[in-house]
Each structure stands twice: as C-alpha cells, then as structure tokens.
C-alpha positions as a printed Julia matrix, in Angstrom:
628×3 Matrix{Float64}:
  45.13  -47.22   73.15
  46.2   -46.74   69.57
  43.82  -49.53   68.48
  40.88  -47.93   70.23
  41.73  -44.54   68.72
  41.79  -46.03   65.19
  38.47  -47.74   65.8
  36.99  -44.46   66.93
  38.25  -42.7    63.82
  36.73  -45.36   61.58
  33.39  -45.02   63.39
  33.58  -41.25   62.96
  34.3   -41.58   59.23
  31.5   -44.12   58.88
  29.03  -41.73   60.49
  30.09  -38.89   58.17
  29.9   -41.1    55.06
  26.5   -42.41   56.14
  25.23  -38.88   56.67
  26.5   -37.83   53.24
  24.81  -40.82   51.63
  21.57  -39.99   53.41
  21.87  -36.39   52.19
  22.46  -37.58   48.6
  19.44  -39.88   48.84
  17.32  -37.06   50.21
  18.46  -34.71   47.44
  17.84  -37.4    44.84
  14.39  -37.97   46.25
  13.74  -34.25   46.23
  14.93  -34.07   42.6
  12.63  -36.93   41.64
   9.7   -35.16   43.29
  10.46  -31.85   41.51
   8.87  -30.85   38.2
  11.81  -30.03   35.91
   9.67  -29.56   32.81
  10.33  -25.83   32.28
  14.04  -26.2    32.99
  14.29  -29.03   30.48
  12.18  -27.37   27.76
  14.12  -24.11   28.06
  17.29  -26.04   27.25
  15.81  -28.2    24.47
  16.45  -27.21   20.85
  15.76  -28.8    17.47
  18.82  -28.19   15.31
  19.4   -28.49   11.58
  21.58  -27.01    8.85
  20.14  -25.17    5.87
  22.38  -23.79    3.12
  25.35  -24.03    5.43
  23.63  -22.2     8.31
  22.88  -23.97   11.59
  19.55  -23.04   13.09
  18.12  -23.87   16.5
  14.42  -23.72   17.34
  12.84  -24.3    20.74
   9.37  -25.49   21.74
   6.59  -23.13   22.79
   3.82  -24.21   25.16
   0.19  -23.27   24.78
  -0.77  -22.95   28.43
  -4.47  -23.37   27.62
  -4.21  -26.9    26.26
  -0.72  -27.64   27.71
   0.42  -28.82   24.3
   3.83  -27.88   22.92
   4.39  -26.46   19.44
   7.4   -26.28   17.17
   6.97  -23.25   14.89
   8.98  -23.69   11.71
   9.7   -20.98    9.11
   8.46  -21.11    5.53
  11.55  -22.82    4.15
  10.42  -26.09    5.79
   7.12  -26.22    3.89
   6.73  -29.3     1.72
   9.95  -31.06    2.79
  10.99  -33.71    5.28
  12.28  -32.19    8.46
  15.32  -33.73   10.12
  16.46  -32.29   13.42
  19.28  -33.1    15.79
  18.19  -32.94   19.42
  20.27  -30.61   21.6
  19.93  -30.52   25.37
  21.53  -27.4    26.85
  22.18  -27.42   30.58
  20.19  -30.62   31.1
  21.3   -34.18   31.73
  17.89  -35.59   30.84
  16.64  -36.85   27.52
  13.38  -37.07   25.59
  11.16  -39.74   24.11
   9.14  -38.92   21.03
   6.36  -41.4    20.25
   8.07  -43.9    22.56
  11.54  -43.61   20.96
  14.33  -42.3    23.14
  16.59  -39.56   21.74
  19.95  -38.77   23.23
  21.71  -35.5    22.57
  22.94  -35.46   18.97
  20.48  -38.05   17.68
  18.19  -37.22   14.75
  14.42  -36.86   14.84
  12.56  -36.87   11.48
   9.18  -35.19   11.06
   7.67  -36.21    7.73
   4.02  -35.4     8.32
   2.04  -32.17    8.2
   0.83  -30.92   11.58
   1.15  -34.43   13.02
   0.68  -34.68   16.79
   3.47  -36.44   18.68
   3.68  -37.71   22.24
   6.73  -36.58   24.16
   8.08  -37.81   27.47
  10.87  -36.15   29.37
  13.2   -38.55   31.18
  15.09  -37.2    34.16
  18.6   -37.76   35.42
  17.58  -40.86   37.34
  15.36  -42.36   34.65
  12.12  -40.92   35.99
   9.44  -39.64   33.62
   8.41  -36.18   34.71
   6.38  -35.09   31.68
   4.1   -36.83   29.24
   2.48  -34.43   26.81
   1.87  -33.77   23.13
   3.6   -31.54   20.64
   2.77  -30.48   17.11
   4.87  -29.06   14.3
   3.43  -25.95   12.56
   5.05  -24.7     9.35
   4.67  -21.21    7.9
   4.52  -20.1     4.25
   5.8   -17.47    1.82
   8.11  -15.38    4.01
  11.81  -15.11    4.81
  12.93  -15.67    8.38
  15.3   -13.63   10.55
  16.93  -15.48   13.45
  18.54  -13.3    16.11
  20.77  -14.36   18.96
  21.54  -11.94   21.78
  23.42  -12.39   25.02
  21.07  -10.68   27.46
  17.56  -11.61   26.32
  15.98  -11.28   29.77
  17.06   -7.67   30.23
  16.2    -6.91   26.61
  12.54   -7.9    27.02
  11.98   -6.93   30.67
  11.13   -3.23   30.4
   8.78   -1.37   32.7
   9.78    2.15   31.74
  10.76    3.61   28.36
  14.04    4.92   29.76
  15.05    1.33   30.55
  15.52    0.59   26.84
  19.06   -0.64   26.48
  21.33   -1.7    23.7
  22.4    -5.32   23.57
  25.95   -4.85   22.36
  26.5    -8.5    21.44
  24.39  -10.37   18.96
  24.05  -11.85   15.51
  21.44  -12.26   12.79
  21.0   -15.04   10.25
  18.42  -14.7     7.48
  16.96  -17.35    5.15
  14.58  -16.7     2.3
  11.3   -18.6     1.88
  13.14  -21.45    0.07
  15.84  -21.83    2.74
  18.66  -20.02    0.95
  20.99  -18.08    3.23
  20.81  -14.38    2.32
  22.55  -12.82    5.31
  24.63  -13.93    8.29
  26.14  -11.03   10.21
  27.16   -9.86   13.65
  25.04   -7.05   15.06
  26.43   -3.81   16.33
  23.25   -3.08   18.3
  19.92   -4.75   19.0
  17.23   -3.24   21.21
  13.53   -2.73   21.78
  12.08    0.32   20.02
   8.77    2.18   20.05
   6.65    3.89   22.7
   3.29    2.3    23.53
   4.21   -0.79   21.5
   7.4    -1.24   23.55
   5.25   -2.0    26.61
   3.5    -4.97   24.94
   4.77   -8.54   25.16
   5.33   -8.76   21.42
   8.15   -6.23   21.19
   9.21   -4.15   18.2
  12.97   -4.04   17.66
  15.67   -1.99   16.0
  19.07   -3.34   15.04
  22.18   -2.18   13.23
  25.2    -3.63   11.47
  28.74   -2.33   11.45
  28.57   -1.85    7.66
  25.62   -1.13    5.31
  23.75   -4.27    4.23
  20.72   -4.64    1.94
  17.81   -6.8     3.11
  14.75   -8.14    1.25
  15.64   -6.18   -1.88
  15.9    -2.89    0.0
  18.94   -0.68   -0.41
  21.96   -1.23    1.87
  21.96    0.58    5.2
  23.29    0.16    8.72
  20.1     0.58   10.76
  16.83   -1.36   10.4
  13.52   -1.63   12.25
  11.23   -4.56   12.98
   7.63   -3.43   13.49
   5.6    -5.91   15.55
   2.22   -4.54   14.34
   0.9    -5.77   17.68
  -1.94   -3.23   17.79
  -2.97   -3.91   14.18
  -5.18   -6.95   13.71
  -4.7    -6.85    9.93
  -0.89   -6.61   10.16
  -0.92   -4.62    6.89
  -1.67   -1.0     7.84
   1.96    0.13    7.98
   2.8    -1.79    4.81
  -0.18   -0.37    2.88
   0.73    3.23    3.74
   4.45    2.81    3.05
   3.65    1.24   -0.33
   1.19    4.02   -1.18
   3.77    6.66   -0.2
   6.53    5.04   -2.27
   4.28    4.93   -5.33
   2.96    8.46   -4.94
   5.95   10.48   -3.69
   9.22   11.06   -5.54
  11.36   11.9    -2.5
  12.61    9.23   -0.08
   9.99    7.17    1.78
  10.88    4.12    3.91
  10.17    0.71    2.44
   9.16   -2.45    4.29
   8.77   -6.22    3.76
   7.16   -8.93    5.87
   9.4   -11.41    7.68
   9.11  -13.88   10.54
  11.34  -13.43   13.58
  12.97  -15.8    16.06
  14.86  -14.58   19.13
  17.33  -17.02   20.71
  15.49  -19.88   19.04
  12.02  -18.81   20.17
   9.34  -17.89   17.64
   8.3   -14.23   18.02
   5.9   -14.03   15.1
   5.14  -11.95   12.01
   6.97   -8.61   11.65
   7.44   -5.86    9.09
  11.12   -5.22    8.4
  11.49   -1.53    7.5
  14.13    0.96    6.62
  14.84    3.35    9.49
  13.84    7.0     9.26
  17.22    8.74    9.41
  19.69   10.87    7.53
  22.11    8.79    5.48
  22.9     7.14    2.17
  19.83    5.4     0.7
  17.72    7.19    3.31
  17.18   10.95    3.7
  20.18   12.08    1.69
  20.92   15.51    3.12
  24.14   16.78    4.62
  23.94   16.68    8.45
  26.28   19.65    8.81
  24.11   21.96    6.73
  20.63   20.58    7.53
  18.09   20.19   10.32
  15.95   17.11   10.88
  12.83   17.58   13.05
   9.92   15.52   14.36
   6.58   16.61   15.78
   6.24   15.01   19.2
   3.82   14.6    22.11
   4.65   16.59   25.24
   4.65   13.55   27.55
   7.02   11.59   25.28
   9.88   14.08   25.37
  12.98   12.34   26.66
  15.4    13.8    29.16
  18.05   16.04   27.6
  16.39   15.7    24.18
  16.77   18.96   22.21
  13.47   20.5    21.07
  11.68   23.77   20.35
   8.05   24.75   20.96
   6.18   27.17   18.72
   4.15   30.03   20.16
   0.97   28.0    19.71
   2.5    24.95   21.36
   3.67   22.77   18.44
   6.63   20.69   19.64
   9.5    19.84   17.29
  12.26   17.5    18.5
  15.65   18.08   16.86
  16.75   14.67   15.56
  19.97   12.95   14.47
  22.35   15.16   16.39
  24.28   14.61   19.59
  24.54   18.26   20.53
  22.68   21.38   19.48
  24.05   24.79   20.4
  21.8    27.43   21.92
  22.43   29.57   18.86
  21.23   26.81   16.54
  18.17   26.12   18.69
  17.34   29.81   18.44
  17.6    29.64   14.65
  15.25   26.66   14.52
  12.88   28.4    16.95
  12.77   31.48   14.74
  12.1    29.38   11.64
   9.26   27.46   13.32
   7.65   30.67   14.59
   7.98   32.25   11.14
   6.23   29.32    9.46
   3.52   29.3    12.1
   2.9    33.01   11.69
   2.23   32.5     7.97
   0.1    29.42    8.65
  -2.34   31.28   10.87
  -2.35   34.61    9.02
  -5.52   35.29    7.02
  -3.46   36.41    4.05
  -0.91   33.55    4.42
   1.95   36.0     5.03
   4.2    35.86    8.09
   4.14   38.94   10.3
   7.72   38.08   11.33
   9.52   37.92    7.99
   6.88   39.21    5.59
   7.18   36.0     3.55
   4.22   34.0     2.31
   3.74   30.36    3.29
   5.18   28.91    0.05
   8.44   30.78    0.74
   8.76   29.18    4.19
   7.72   25.59    3.62
   7.71   23.29    0.61
   4.06   23.14   -0.42
   4.48   20.0    -2.56
   6.0    17.75    0.11
   3.6    18.94    2.82
   0.63   18.32    0.51
   1.89   14.75   -0.04
   2.28   14.15    3.69
  -1.15   15.72    4.29
  -2.77   13.31    1.85
  -1.1    10.27    3.42
  -2.43   11.34    6.82
  -5.92   11.97    5.45
  -6.24    8.82    3.35
  -5.06    6.6     6.21
  -7.18    8.31    8.87
  -4.22    8.5    11.25
  -5.24    9.24   14.86
  -1.79   10.77   15.51
  -2.02   13.14   12.57
  -0.15   16.38   13.11
   0.96   15.58   16.66
   3.48   12.72   16.5
   5.66   10.74   14.07
   5.52   13.64   11.61
   8.99   14.4    10.26
  10.36   17.51    8.56
  13.75   18.72    7.44
  15.68   21.73    6.18
  18.38   21.1     3.58
  20.12   24.47    3.85
  20.34   26.18    7.24
  21.35   29.41    5.51
  18.1    29.57    3.54
  15.67   27.47    5.59
  12.78   25.97    3.64
  10.88   23.34    5.64
  10.23   20.07    3.79
   7.87   17.34    5.03
   8.7    13.66    5.3
   9.25   10.87    5.35
   5.96    9.34    6.52
   5.96    6.98    9.5
   3.88    4.99   12.03
   0.47    3.89   10.77
  -0.78    1.1    13.02
  -3.41    3.47   14.48
  -5.15    4.13   11.17
  -7.98    2.91    8.88
 -10.51    2.54   11.68
  -8.09    1.09   14.25
  -8.18    4.37   16.18
  -8.67    5.5    19.78
 -10.19    8.88   18.84
 -13.78    8.83   17.6
 -13.42   11.47   14.88
 -10.83    9.4    12.99
 -13.17    6.42   12.85
 -15.37    8.11   10.23
 -13.79    7.81    6.76
 -16.31   10.21    5.16
 -14.8    13.25    6.88
 -11.79   15.47    6.2
 -10.24   14.87    9.62
  -6.78   16.26    8.8
  -8.43   19.7     8.47
  -9.61   19.59   12.11
  -7.33   21.25   14.65
  -8.83   19.95   17.89
  -7.96   16.27   17.52
  -7.52   15.84   21.28
  -9.82   16.99   24.13
 -10.02   20.73   24.74
  -7.09   21.84   26.9
  -4.81   19.04   25.74
  -1.44   20.46   24.66
  -1.18   18.04   21.72
  -3.36   19.2    18.83
  -3.31   19.04   15.02
  -2.44   22.72   14.71
  -0.22   22.9    11.66
  -1.83   20.46    9.24
  -5.28   21.86    9.98
  -4.03   25.4     9.35
  -2.38   24.38    6.08
  -5.73   23.38    4.59
  -7.04   26.9     5.18
  -4.4    28.21    2.75
  -5.8    28.37   -0.81
  -2.47   27.56   -2.49
  -1.93   24.56   -0.26
  -5.51   23.34   -0.66
  -5.13   23.45   -4.45
  -1.88   21.45   -4.25
  -3.6    18.77   -2.15
  -6.51   18.5    -4.57
  -4.25   18.34   -7.63
  -2.0    15.65   -6.15
  -4.99   13.53   -5.17
  -6.71   13.7    -8.55
  -3.54   13.29  -10.64
  -1.74   10.54   -8.71
  -2.9     9.43   -5.27
  -6.41    8.5    -6.44
  -5.14    6.03   -9.05
  -2.64    4.46   -6.66
  -5.27    4.14   -3.95
  -7.61    2.43   -6.41
  -4.89   -0.08   -7.33
  -4.26   -0.71   -3.64
  -7.95   -1.48   -3.15
  -8.42   -3.6    -6.27
  -5.19   -5.6    -6.29
  -2.54   -5.05   -3.68
  -4.51   -5.6    -0.47
  -5.57   -9.03   -1.74
  -1.96   -9.88   -2.64
  -0.77   -8.9     0.84
  -3.6   -10.81    2.53
  -2.76  -14.0     0.64
   0.96  -13.63    1.32
   0.63  -13.31    5.1
  -2.4   -15.55    5.64
  -0.49  -18.5     7.1
   2.13  -16.43    9.01
  -0.66  -14.3    10.5
  -2.49  -17.42   11.66
   0.62  -18.65   13.47
   1.37  -15.23   14.94
  -2.18  -14.87   16.22
  -1.97  -18.29   17.87
   1.43  -17.52   19.39
   0.04  -14.44   21.18
  -3.5   -15.75   21.81
  -6.27  -13.46   23.05
  -3.67  -11.24   24.72
  -3.15   -9.82   21.24
  -6.8    -8.72   21.0
  -6.33   -6.51   24.04
  -3.5    -4.65   22.28
  -5.68   -3.48   19.39
  -7.38   -0.09   19.52
 -10.52   -1.35   17.76
 -11.87   -4.8    16.87
 -14.27   -5.55   14.0
 -17.92   -5.47   15.07
 -19.11   -8.59   16.92
 -15.6   -10.05   16.78
 -15.14  -13.08   19.03
 -12.88  -16.1    19.41
 -14.61  -19.41   18.68
 -14.37  -22.09   21.36
 -13.29  -24.66   18.8
 -10.9   -24.51   15.88
  -7.56  -25.46   17.37
  -4.67  -23.11   16.74
  -6.58  -21.4    13.92
  -9.25  -20.03   16.25
  -7.32  -16.81   17.0
  -6.68  -15.78   13.39
  -9.6   -13.73   12.05
  -7.39  -12.14    9.41
 -10.11  -11.92    6.75
 -12.37   -9.73    8.9
  -9.45   -7.55    9.93
  -8.41   -7.06    6.3
 -12.02   -6.21    5.4
 -11.9    -3.47    8.04
  -8.91   -1.91    6.26
 -10.4    -2.33    2.79
 -13.79   -0.9     3.76
 -12.26    2.15    5.41
 -10.09    2.97    2.39
 -12.98    2.38   -0.03
 -15.24    4.75    1.91
 -12.45    7.29    2.2
 -11.85    7.17   -1.56
 -15.57    7.59   -2.31
 -15.68   10.64   -0.04
 -12.53   12.26   -1.45
 -13.78   11.61   -4.99
 -17.0    13.48   -4.2
 -15.07   16.3    -2.54
 -12.25   16.84   -5.05
 -13.34   15.15   -8.29
 -17.11   15.74   -8.35
 -16.87   18.93   -6.22
 -19.99   18.08   -4.25
 -21.42   20.77   -1.98
 -20.86   19.65    1.61
 -22.07   20.93    4.96
 -19.93   20.19    8.01
 -21.73   18.83   11.06
 -19.78   18.8    14.33
 -21.24   16.3    16.81
 -20.15   16.75   20.43
 -20.47   13.79   22.78
 -19.54   14.81   26.3
 -20.66   12.36   28.95
 -19.22   10.47   31.91
 -20.06    7.2    30.15
 -17.54    8.04   27.4
 -13.78    8.13   27.9
 -13.05   11.83   27.75
  -9.31   11.18   27.73
  -9.94   11.01   23.99
 -11.86   13.6    21.99
 -15.36   12.15   21.53
 -16.4    14.81   19.0
 -17.2    13.39   15.55
 -17.41   15.31   12.27
 -19.67   14.57    9.32
 -19.34   15.99    5.81
 -22.96   15.83    4.59
 -23.97   16.77    1.06
 -26.26   19.78    1.26
 -29.91   18.76    1.13
 -29.26   15.12    2.12
 -29.84   13.38    5.46
 -27.13   12.91    8.06
 -26.57    9.2     8.66
 -24.48    7.33   11.2
 -25.09    9.34   14.37
 -24.01    7.29   17.36
 -26.87    6.0    19.48
 -25.79    5.41   23.06
 -27.77    3.13   25.3
 -29.69    4.77   28.13
 -28.16    4.33   31.56
 -29.57    4.88   35.04
 -32.92    5.99   33.65
 -31.39    8.54   31.28
 -32.64    9.24   27.77
 -30.16   10.16   25.05
 -30.71   12.39   22.02
 -29.03   15.13   19.95
 -29.96   18.81   19.71
 -28.69   21.66   17.54
 -26.39   23.72   19.79
 -27.93   27.01   18.55
 -31.61   26.29   17.89
 -32.04   23.39   20.4
 -33.91   21.51   17.67
 -33.83   17.74   18.21
 -31.77   16.08   15.46
 -32.08   12.4    14.62
 -30.4    10.04   12.19
 -31.97   10.93    8.85
 -32.47   14.65    9.49
 -31.84   16.6     6.26
 -28.92   19.03    6.49
 -28.91   22.37    4.67
 -26.11   24.23    6.49
 -23.14   23.74    8.8
 -24.35   22.71   12.25
 -23.04   21.87   15.71
 -24.9    19.1    17.54
 -24.72   18.23   21.22
 -25.45   14.85   22.77
 -27.92   15.17   25.65
 -28.37   12.68   28.49
 -31.61   13.55   30.24
 -33.16   11.95   33.3
 -36.61   10.51   32.63
 -39.3    12.91   33.78
 -37.14   16.03   33.34
 -38.9    18.87   31.48
C-alpha cells in the first residue's frame, strides 16, 4: 500500500512539473512572438562622460521612415563619439552593424551622419528588430539635461489646473565645447504657459534651492524654458527681449538659446530666460511696500487668484503674493480706477483724485512698453502678459514692465489687424471682436494723451529707432546663423505637427517630399518673415514720427461667415493723404457671391488703388450674383 501511494505521489508531481514546463514553453513562445521593440528602446541609453559629468541619451524614432535617431548636443561636433551601451530593465542586447554589444561595452561613432544597421536580440536569442539609426549632431549651443522622477505625469496634461510640481529632479548643463557649467538638484520643475502648455513640445519652469547664474545671466532661483513652439523662426521672443534690454534702463528679462533633454530624450531648441518676478537681479522692489500686477484675459483667471477689474473692464491680477487682504485689494482697485479716469478724460485729469495722468502712472516706462508692443506687432497687446508695479503703496505711482511673451508677434498673429506692420495697432482699442471683454483699453487710451504721445515719439527717435536698425542689419543674421543647425534638428524632431502650432505660416509654405531630416526646417523663410515685418514697421514709424507724414486712417471691416469671427477681422491702414490704399484683402467668391468694398457712409465702391484724402470706414460686401 505504501509503495502504491509513493508511486501515485510521483505521478502527481510529474504531472505538475510537466504542466509547469508546458506553461513555461507557452510563455516563451508567446514572448518570442511578441514585439518588444518599444520596451527595449525605452530602456536603451548611450552613455558617456564629459568633463566629469555622465550623460545618457536615448534613441528617438521617426515613425514616418521607421528609422531611429540619436540626437547629440553641440559639444559632440567634430570629435569621435564613444558611448557605453546601457540596457535598463531589459535582458536583451543590440547588434550595431553586425557587432553584438552587451551592457557596458563601448560603441564608437566616428563618422558624420553615418547610417547604421541595428538589430535587437531578445532574451532567447531571437531577433525582433532590424532597422537603421543615424547620429545627428547639433552646433553652437549649450545643452541642459534634466532628470525628473515623474515624467509621465509631468507631460500628460489635459487641463491647465493639472500643472504640477515635480519635487525631485536635477539639471546638468554643458557649454558648446562640453565643459560642465552647472550640475544641481532642482527644487521644482514643471510645465508652464497657457496655450503653449497644451502642445506636445512643452515649455518649462524650474527653480534651484539657491540663486545660480546661467549662460552669463545674473544668479537667480527661478528660470523659464520657452519652447517657442508657435514661432517658426524661434527668434521672436529673443529679438524683443534683446531690443528691450538695449532700449530700457530698468530691469528687462534676458534670454539665451539652449538645447534641452528630458530623462535622456531630446526635446529640442529652447530659449532659457530669466523669470518675471520680484527679487534680486530681477524686479528689485520691496514686496512688503509694493504691488506687482499683470493684465490678464478673463478666461485665464485661476481659482482663488486675487485680482481687480476696472470700471471699463480691465483686469489686473495681483502677483507674487500668497494672500491679499480685502483692504489692500480695495486700495489697488481705487488706484486702478483713478488711473483709468485720467486715461479716458479729455483733459487727462482724473475725476476721482483731480490728478493728471503723469501723476498717476510713470509716463516714461509706459511709453517704453508701448513702443515694444507696437514695434513687435503683438496680438496680445494691452490684454495679457502686460506687467506693472507700484514701488510705494503709500504714494502709488504705476510703473510698466517688464515686457514678456512675444511668440505671437511680427506677423505670426491670429488677429488680422496685427498682421499689417504699416499701422499703429497699439492705438486701437477694439483689438478683439465687439462684445469681447478683453480689449486694448489702456494702451489705446494712453496714445490719446498729448504728453504720453510726445514721450513715445521722443523715445522712438532718440533710441528705439537706432536699436531696431541694428537688429535688422546685424543681430537677426547673427541669431539665424547661431540657431540654424539646432532649429533644423528641432523641426525634424517635431515634424509637421509643429506647423500646426504656428499662428501663421509664410506664404506658399510647404514641406518637400524629399530632403531627409532637413525637409522640415524652413528657417530662412521664417526668419525673412520676421525681418520683413520689422523693416516695414520701421519704415512706417519713420514716416510717422521722423518725417511727420500726413496720414489718413482707413478702417476696413470684414464681417462674413467665411471668416473666423472669433478673432477681430477688422484691419486698419495708415495711408498718406493723397496716395492710393494698397493691400486690401481680396476674398474669393463663394456660392455665387461677389465680394467688394464700399465706403460705410457714401456707399462708394472702393478698390485697391483708390486714392485716399480723408479718414474712411470701409465695409466688405458679399453680394449674391444678380442682386441689385
């Protein structure tokens, strides 16, 4: 009996072991049949040490041609590239050009843009990928390499309120020659911005525990990385910040181009900027005795964010403070209403305090900000990203600045009126459709004040004009050359998705079918768009304020269902008296409709080339064929 029982137990064990072996074989077979390419690539890194700093860079796949790319920062240009292969979370290995590389073995890339064949070898020796990869090296710029713990949550944002701080992280920075210039833990790292935060190429903000200087900029705790995702030229923010720093004595944020990697993955070309905030080497005013305000859009107000609204609807958010008492909010409200009363009074004197405009706001700083908005053709002028501050709460005088946010400028605009450089758009109040709460109230009203208008004209002729000319003749070309290669790589990294982020593309812009990774670049045409806008703007302002030409203002209203009326489609022309109006939009006829312009008062038909002798308002007419 005992013998039979032992035999039965052995049979039972044998059955269990056999079943387990069958299960293992089935799982192994399933594993062999599974494509583990993404899993493997996500855990594959090319490692090397530069100036004592270990860097890790992963591969990126172009899904169109299924080729992999290794984007390398500028410090690798012109040198042999030796990398140790690291496989994280994978028990496979890789063959490059037929040579097998185990974890820790060294791969040398000595060529320039050489194409390699790579095979991925699985756990059981099976080849589950056979593709190509190419090494692309940048030029001229420093690189910032960030590591954060929770990358997935950092980048996966559907709503603005889901922005979160990543409390753990670090940043290592190398200059264009590979010298380590910074290696620090981060106190905070998060996505920033509004519209731009919703795009795949995210803008970021980060801070250190102690002030640190970067790229020659003064030490500070907080820094921003602007993605310039909506700007095909990449240089709009940089151009305006440089112009402001040259033309304005008070603090204006500075910025320098860098390339960014996040957890080993190439993110592209960014502009590293100083943050707009109160602090040492920034806006140096005492928080306890000052107020810091920002004009803001009504739909962007965040929950529990302190703000005041003027009687005419101008919103000012109260910045850089955790708590504002009701008494203090009332003081700010009274100040804002006092300024506004003077702004819209015919004699420039407030009916509230009896003070004139120059006693309530600093004419010089507001004239400087006004000129920056006008020269750049900013489609958010006077409604958002416009900062102001008071240095002494006891004797409030409202100063303007610093300037900020200029990707939607120089023709890259979603509002028609700002697309015409030969017009004084900052003097127009209705910058959004009629009925929209967000309008350019204050800056438009300022230009109606004679003292303010004189300050604007004097600052342009004595300083801004010369600096703008230097920007056009020298500095734009220098910037274009500096970022040419990085912009090419960035454009390829984000493909045609990037084109959809831009507000406006150059005329007849298209992506060629051929041209490899360079086919998405188009930087030269984008830079020309910036240069041409600024050149035309300068010519117009020279005629207005240097030559004192006699202009008529022609307001052209385009109200039709074929145009997106979410944006103001009205366009303004400053036409020299006795000369023809040129550049009227000609819309194609639709559904048998004819299109033409008429004078709103006389009903005279106006065409491109009609001579203008006085201010006029034109209306676009869509008329069915056969109508009287």
